C-alpha positions in Angstrom: 172.5 174.1 101.0 172.1 171.5 103.8 173.4 168.1 102.9 172.3 165.0 104.7 174.5 161.9 104.9 174.2 158.5 106.6 177.2 156.2 107.2 177.8 152.7 108.5 180.5 152.9 111.2 182.2 151.1 114.1 181.3 153.8 116.5 179.9 151.7 119.3 181.5 153.1 122.5 181.4 156.3 124.4 185.1 156.8 123.6 184.5 156.5 119.9 181.5 158.9 120.1 183.9 161.4 121.7 186.4 160.9 118.9 183.7 161.6 116.3 182.7 164.8 118.1 186.3 166.0 118.1 186.8 165.1 114.4 183.6 166.7 113.3 184.6 169.9 115.2 188.0 169.7 113.6 186.4 169.3 110.1 184.3 172.4 110.8 187.3 174.5 111.8 189.3 173.3 108.8 186.6 173.8 106.2 184.9 176.9 107.7 181.5 175.3 107.0 179.0 174.2 109.5 178.3 170.7 110.6 174.8 171.6 111.7 173.7 168.4 113.4 174.9 164.9 113.8 173.8 161.7 115.7 174.9 158.1 116.1 172.4 155.3 116.6 174.3 153.0 119.0 171.4 150.5 119.1 171.5 150.0 115.3 173.6 147.1 114.0 175.3 149.5 111.5 176.0 152.1 114.3 174.6 154.6 111.9 176.1 158.1 111.9 173.9 160.8 110.4 175.3 164.2 109.6 173.6 167.4 108.4 176.2 169.8 107.0 176.7 172.7 104.7 179.4 172.4 102.0 180.9 169.3 103.5 181.1 166.2 101.4 180.7 162.5 102.2 184.4 162.1 101.3 185.4 164.8 103.8 183.6 163.0 106.6 184.9 159.6 105.7 188.5 160.8 105.3 188.6 162.6 108.7 187.0 159.7 110.6 189.2 157.1 109.0 192.2 159.2 109.8 191.1 159.0 113.4 191.0 155.2 113.2 187.3 154.8 112.8 185.5 152.7 110.2 183.1 154.7 108.1 181.4 154.0 104.8 178.3 155.4 103.0 175.1 153.7 104.0 173.1 153.3 100.8 169.4 153.3 101.3 
């Protein structure tokens, strides 16, 4: 089943985008489940990160990004 998540972040630079890419790749290797698609809206005031993934939870994503020094919280909508 494909899960869709949206997060408020502080990912507002190219360096932070690169860190996200590395962390999501690491998450995929650790969990063995696919992060199918992700994007960051750098023009949005919340720097919204959207993730589509199989068998990966919001908590998994928040944990790995916070561990990398990034701010990440669920964007309720």
